[in-house]
C-alpha positions in Angstrom: 71.5 100.8 95.8 72.3 103.3 93.1 74.2 106.5 93.7 72.4 109.8 93.4 73.5 111.4 90.2 73.6 114.9 91.6 77.0 115.6 93.0 78.6 112.4 91.6 81.8 112.5 89.6 82.9 110.4 86.7 86.2 108.6 86.8 87.8 106.2 84.3 89.9 103.5 85.9 91.8 101.1 83.6 89.4 101.8 80.7 86.2 101.4 82.7 83.9 104.3 83.7 82.7 104.7 87.2 80.8 107.3 89.2 81.8 108.2 92.7 80.4 110.5 95.4 81.4 111.9 98.7 78.6 113.0 101.0 78.5 116.8 100.9 77.3 117.0 104.5 78.9 114.8 107.1 76.9 112.4 109.2 76.6 113.3 112.9 79.6 111.1 113.9 81.6 112.3 110.9 80.8 115.9 111.8 82.3 115.5 115.2 85.2 113.6 113.7 84.3 110.5 115.7 84.2 108.4 112.5 86.1 108.6 109.3 85.0 109.9 105.9 83.4 107.5 103.4 82.7 107.6 99.7 80.8 105.4 97.3 81.6 104.2 93.8 79.5 102.4 91.2 79.9 101.3 87.6 78.8 104.2 85.4 76.9 102.3 82.7 75.5 99.2 84.5 75.2 100.1 88.3 75.1 96.9 90.4 77.0 96.5 93.6 78.1 99.7 95.2 81.6 100.0 96.6 81.6 101.9 100.0 85.1 103.0 101.0 86.0 104.1 104.5 89.0 106.3 104.5 91.6 107.1 107.2 90.7 110.8 107.2 88.0 112.9 108.9 85.3 114.3 106.7 86.5 117.5 105.0 83.4 119.4 106.3 83.6 118.2 109.9 82.2 120.7 112.4 85.1 121.0 114.8 87.7 122.2 112.3 89.8 119.1 112.3 92.2 119.2 109.4 91.4 116.7 106.6 92.8 115.9 103.2 90.4 116.0 100.3 89.4 112.8 98.6 91.3 112.9 95.3 90.5 111.0 92.1 93.8 109.2 92.5 92.6 107.8 95.9 89.3 106.8 94.3 91.1 105.0 91.5 93.4 103.2 93.9 90.4 102.1 96.0 88.6 100.8 92.9 91.7 98.8 91.8 92.1 97.3 95.3 88.4 96.4 95.6 88.5 94.7 92.2 91.4 92.7 93.3 89.5 91.7 96.5 86.5 90.5 94.5 84.2 93.5 93.9 82.0 92.9 90.9 80.6 96.4 90.1 78.2 95.3 87.3 76.7 92.4 89.3 73.6 93.0 91.5 74.1 92.6 95.2 74.6 94.4 98.5 77.3 96.9 99.0 80.9 95.9 99.0 82.8 97.5 101.9 86.5 98.5 101.7 87.8 99.7 105.0 91.0 101.7 105.2 90.7 103.5 108.5 94.2 102.6 109.6 95.6 105.7 111.2 92.3 107.4 111.9 92.1 108.8 115.4 88.6 109.8 116.6 88.3 113.2 118.2 87.6 113.3 121.9 
């Protein structure tokens, strides 16, 4: 599934261009800080398999005012490098590749 162009950002990691996007509005569970923030990444020129990264932070726009760190381009680049090492092939067609890093996320009660 391709990313929506609106709201996506371009990033170059080790000479390869990607687009990444964080949901502007949190899902219901993210809004209540019951589940962590996620973002998606795809190859900029030949979108194939989308990388879906689950972070260890609440969504920055959560509804309960829980403090959250923004998703920085450096974190996106680190996730892309890790996913590539773990076998993500961004230009190949296929279902989403999930990279879960929710260690340290504590859901709100």
